[in-house]
C-alpha positions as CSV (number, residue, x, y, z in Angstrom):
1,X,-19.2,33.9,4.8
2,X,-16.3,32.2,3.1
3,X,-15.9,28.7,1.9
4,X,-13.0,26.4,2.4
5,X,-12.3,23.6,-0.1
6,X,-10.4,20.6,1.0
7,X,-9.2,17.4,-0.8
8,X,-7.5,14.4,0.8
9,X,-6.9,10.7,0.8
10,X,-8.3,9.1,-2.3
11,X,-7.3,11.8,-4.7
12,X,-3.7,10.4,-4.5
13,X,-2.0,13.8,-5.0
14,X,-2.6,17.4,-5.7
15,X,-5.9,18.4,-7.5
16,X,-3.9,20.9,-9.5
17,X,-6.8,23.4,-8.9
18,X,-5.9,26.7,-7.4
19,X,-9.4,27.1,-5.9
20,X,-8.8,24.1,-3.6
21,X,-7.4,25.5,-0.3
22,X,-6.0,22.5,1.5
23,X,-4.7,19.0,0.9
24,X,-5.3,17.0,4.0
25,X,-2.5,14.3,4.4
26,X,-0.7,12.6,7.2
27,X,2.7,12.9,8.8
28,X,3.1,9.1,8.3
29,X,2.4,9.3,4.5
30,X,4.3,12.3,3.4
31,X,8.0,11.3,2.9
32,X,9.3,14.6,4.2
33,X,7.3,17.3,5.9
34,X,8.0,21.0,6.0
35,X,5.0,23.3,6.7
36,X,4.1,26.3,8.7
37,X,1.0,24.5,9.9
38,X,2.6,21.6,11.8
39,X,5.9,20.9,13.3
40,X,8.5,18.8,11.4
41,X,8.2,15.0,11.9
42,X,11.2,12.8,12.0
43,X,10.9,9.8,9.6
44,X,12.7,6.5,9.4
45,X,15.3,6.9,6.7
46,X,17.6,4.2,5.4
47,X,21.0,4.7,3.9
48,X,19.6,4.2,0.4
49,X,16.8,6.7,0.8
50,X,17.1,9.9,-1.2
51,X,15.5,12.8,0.7
52,X,12.9,14.5,-1.5
53,X,12.2,18.1,-1.8
54,X,9.9,20.1,0.5
55,X,6.6,18.2,0.6
56,X,4.7,21.4,0.0
57,X,6.3,21.6,-3.4
58,X,4.2,18.7,-4.6
59,X,0.9,20.5,-4.0
60,X,-1.0,23.4,-5.4
61,X,-3.0,23.4,-2.2
62,X,-1.7,24.2,1.3
63,X,-0.5,20.9,2.8
64,X,-1.8,20.1,6.2
65,X,-0.6,16.8,7.8
66,X,-2.6,15.0,10.4
67,X,-0.7,13.3,13.3
68,X,-2.7,10.2,12.4
69,X,-3.6,8.2,9.3
70,X,-5.8,10.1,7.0
71,X,-8.7,7.5,7.0
72,X,-10.6,5.7,9.7
73,X,-10.6,1.9,9.2
74,X,-12.1,-1.1,10.9
75,X,-10.4,-4.4,10.8
76,X,-11.8,-7.0,8.5
77,X,-13.5,-10.0,10.0
78,X,-11.9,-13.4,9.5
79,X,-13.5,-15.7,6.9
80,X,-16.5,-17.5,8.5
81,X,-15.4,-21.0,7.2
82,X,-12.0,-22.5,6.6
83,X,-10.2,-21.5,3.4
84,X,-8.0,-23.8,1.3
85,X,-5.9,-23.4,-1.8
86,X,-8.1,-26.0,-3.6
87,X,-11.0,-23.5,-3.5
88,X,-9.1,-21.3,-5.9
89,X,-7.2,-24.0,-7.8
90,X,-3.9,-22.9,-6.4
91,X,-0.9,-25.2,-6.0
92,X,-0.6,-26.9,-2.7
93,X,3.0,-25.9,-2.2
94,X,5.0,-22.7,-2.6
95,X,4.6,-19.1,-1.6
96,X,1.6,-17.2,-2.8
97,X,2.6,-13.7,-3.8
98,X,-0.7,-11.7,-4.0
99,X,-0.9,-8.5,-6.1
100,X,-4.5,-7.2,-5.3
101,X,-4.3,-4.2,-7.6
102,X,-6.5,-2.8,-10.4
103,X,-5.0,-3.2,-13.9
104,X,-3.8,0.4,-14.2
105,X,-1.4,-0.2,-11.3
106,X,0.6,-2.8,-13.1
107,X,3.3,-0.4,-14.3
108,X,5.9,-1.9,-16.7
109,X,8.6,-1.3,-14.1
110,X,6.9,-4.0,-12.0
111,X,7.7,-6.7,-14.6
112,X,11.5,-7.1,-13.9
113,X,10.8,-7.1,-10.2
114,X,8.3,-10.0,-10.6
115,X,10.8,-11.8,-12.9
116,X,13.6,-11.5,-10.3
117,X,11.4,-12.8,-7.5
118,X,10.3,-15.7,-9.7
119,X,13.9,-16.6,-10.6
120,X,15.0,-16.5,-7.0
121,X,12.0,-18.5,-5.7
122,X,11.2,-21.1,-8.4
123,X,8.5,-22.6,-6.2
124,X,6.6,-19.4,-5.7
125,X,3.3,-18.4,-7.5
126,X,1.8,-15.0,-8.2
127,X,-1.9,-14.1,-7.9
128,X,-3.1,-11.0,-9.8
129,X,-6.5,-9.5,-9.7
130,X,-7.8,-8.4,-13.1
131,X,-10.5,-5.9,-13.6
132,X,-13.3,-5.5,-16.1
133,X,-11.3,-3.7,-18.7
134,X,-11.0,-6.4,-21.4
135,X,-8.6,-4.4,-23.6
136,X,-6.4,-3.6,-20.6
137,X,-6.3,-7.3,-19.5
138,X,-5.2,-8.5,-22.9
139,X,-2.5,-5.9,-23.1
140,X,-1.3,-6.9,-19.6
141,X,-1.3,-10.6,-20.5
142,X,0.8,-10.0,-23.7
143,X,3.2,-7.7,-21.9
144,X,3.8,-10.1,-19.0
145,X,4.3,-13.1,-21.2
146,X,6.9,-11.2,-23.3
147,X,8.7,-9.6,-20.3
148,X,8.7,-12.6,-17.9
149,X,8.9,-15.5,-20.4
150,X,6.5,-18.4,-20.9
151,X,7.8,-20.5,-18.0
152,X,7.4,-17.8,-15.3
153,X,4.1,-16.6,-17.0
154,X,2.7,-20.1,-16.3
155,X,3.1,-19.4,-12.6
156,X,0.8,-16.4,-12.6
157,X,-2.8,-17.0,-11.6
158,X,-5.2,-14.4,-12.8
159,X,-8.6,-13.8,-11.1
160,X,-11.5,-11.6,-12.2
161,X,-13.5,-9.3,-10.1
162,X,-15.6,-11.2,-7.6
163,X,-17.5,-10.6,-4.4
164,X,-15.8,-8.9,-1.4
165,X,-16.3,-12.0,0.7
166,X,-14.5,-14.2,-1.9
167,X,-11.7,-11.6,-2.2
168,X,-11.2,-11.8,1.5
169,X,-11.0,-15.6,1.4
170,X,-8.4,-15.4,-1.4
171,X,-6.4,-12.7,0.5
172,X,-6.3,-14.9,3.6
173,X,-4.2,-17.4,1.6
174,X,-1.5,-15.0,0.7
175,X,2.1,-15.4,1.9
176,X,2.7,-11.8,1.4
177,X,1.3,-8.8,-0.6
178,X,3.4,-7.2,-3.4
179,X,2.8,-3.5,-3.7
180,X,3.1,-1.7,-7.0
181,X,6.4,0.2,-7.1
182,X,4.8,3.4,-8.5
183,X,1.3,3.3,-6.9
184,X,1.0,2.0,-3.4
185,X,-1.9,0.1,-2.0
186,X,-4.3,1.9,0.3
187,X,-7.4,0.0,1.3
188,X,-5.7,-3.2,0.2
189,X,-2.9,-2.6,2.7
190,X,-5.4,-2.3,5.5
191,X,-7.0,-5.5,4.3
192,X,-3.7,-7.3,4.4
193,X,-2.8,-6.1,7.9
194,X,-6.3,-7.2,9.1
195,X,-5.0,-10.8,8.5
196,X,-1.5,-10.0,9.7
197,X,-0.1,-10.6,6.2
198,X,3.1,-8.8,5.4
199,X,3.1,-6.3,2.6
200,X,6.2,-5.5,0.6
201,X,6.2,-1.8,-0.5
202,X,8.7,0.5,-2.1
203,X,8.7,4.0,-0.7
204,X,9.0,7.0,-2.9
205,X,9.0,10.8,-2.9
206,X,5.2,11.1,-3.6
207,X,2.1,10.8,-1.4
208,X,0.7,8.1,-3.8
209,X,3.8,5.9,-3.3
210,X,3.7,5.9,0.5
211,X,0.3,4.7,1.7
212,X,1.6,1.3,2.9
213,X,4.8,2.9,4.2
214,X,2.7,5.3,6.2
215,X,0.7,2.4,7.8
216,X,3.9,0.6,8.7
217,X,5.2,3.8,10.3
218,X,2.0,4.3,12.2
219,X,2.4,0.7,13.6
220,X,6.0,1.5,14.6
221,X,7.4,-0.9,12.0
222,X,9.4,1.7,10.0
223,X,12.1,-0.9,9.2
224,X,9.8,-2.8,6.8
225,X,9.2,-0.4,3.9
226,X,11.9,-0.8,1.2
227,X,13.9,2.1,-0.3
228,X,15.5,0.3,-3.2
229,X,14.4,-2.3,-5.7
230,X,17.0,-4.8,-4.5
231,X,15.8,-4.5,-0.9
232,X,12.2,-5.0,-2.2
233,X,13.1,-8.2,-4.0
234,X,15.2,-9.5,-1.1
235,X,12.4,-9.0,1.4
236,X,9.8,-10.7,-0.8
237,X,12.0,-13.7,-1.3
238,X,12.7,-13.9,2.5
239,X,9.0,-13.8,3.3
240,X,8.3,-16.4,0.7
241,X,11.0,-18.9,1.5
242,X,11.8,-18.4,5.2
243,X,8.7,-19.4,7.2
244,X,10.1,-18.4,10.6
245,X,11.0,-14.9,9.3
246,X,7.6,-14.5,7.8
247,X,6.0,-15.6,11.1
248,X,8.0,-13.1,13.1
249,X,6.9,-10.3,10.8
250,X,3.3,-11.4,11.0
251,X,3.5,-11.4,14.8
252,X,4.9,-7.8,14.8
253,X,1.9,-6.7,12.7
254,X,-0.5,-8.5,15.0
255,X,1.1,-6.9,18.0
256,X,0.7,-3.4,16.5
257,X,-2.3,-3.3,14.2
258,X,-4.5,-1.9,17.0
259,X,-2.8,1.4,16.2
260,X,-4.3,1.5,12.7
261,X,-7.8,0.1,13.2
262,X,-10.7,1.9,14.9
263,X,-8.3,4.6,15.9
264,X,-10.0,7.6,17.7
265,X,-6.9,9.7,16.8
266,X,-8.1,9.8,13.2
267,X,-11.4,11.4,14.2
268,X,-9.7,13.7,16.7
269,X,-7.1,14.9,14.2
270,X,-9.8,15.6,11.6
271,X,-11.7,17.6,14.2
272,X,-8.5,19.6,15.0
273,X,-8.0,20.4,11.4
274,X,-11.5,21.7,10.6
275,X,-11.6,23.7,13.9
276,X,-8.3,25.2,13.1
277,X,-9.0,26.3,9.6
278,X,-12.5,27.5,10.5
279,X,-11.0,29.7,13.2
280,X,-8.4,31.0,10.9
281,X,-10.9,32.0,8.2
282,X,-13.3,33.6,10.6
283,X,-10.7,35.8,12.4
């Protein structure tokens, strides 16, 4: 009897351990797929996108891509009672740019992006979730104040960890979600799309940078991920200041989110993978 070790979604990249046989990913998440296991998948590529190396090059393990998203998700329920900005002491007017990330995701490269958005949309406000790491919070406060300036810093609303129900209520108020440029949202992306809220994400050459991109691709909305910082900023500002444009994007998400929630293909593809590798190792 032999054992097969597999890692997948949630580890955010290779384990770096030679004893692990497979990394189970998705054709939608990997920026470029070359493997003897599956056929090549054509991806949406913009003129500013730089094609990365062979996807297998990023893994110690043997890369296997599912023809579905790598995780099964159910859509979040709508809040049971009406939600208002007053509930969270948010300004009555202006876009709400929500960054629902843990502290470690706020990479310094995010700061100039936030500053550019704030300068182009002087009425917009930013909502950041802050975790339990007190030292990390203080460092983030100091860094943002220094890099964004006092005036813009005053437009950032920090919230601590609270119940999932309250998180969902706050999320439902967002104009759009701002993804970290170096570490894409995963579960938070599914959360946003549950409420038809657009998420602005910057695609990269690594698995960990493409969770939200992959979800957009699965929905057939491959035009929405950004491939440059300027495109990212432009899209955020359009969503925040052009209500008709934002509504059209939300409607596109609503029309296609059935492809990412409760998808039987996810279960079928996992079954296909495990049957395939078990057959291979027993022959």
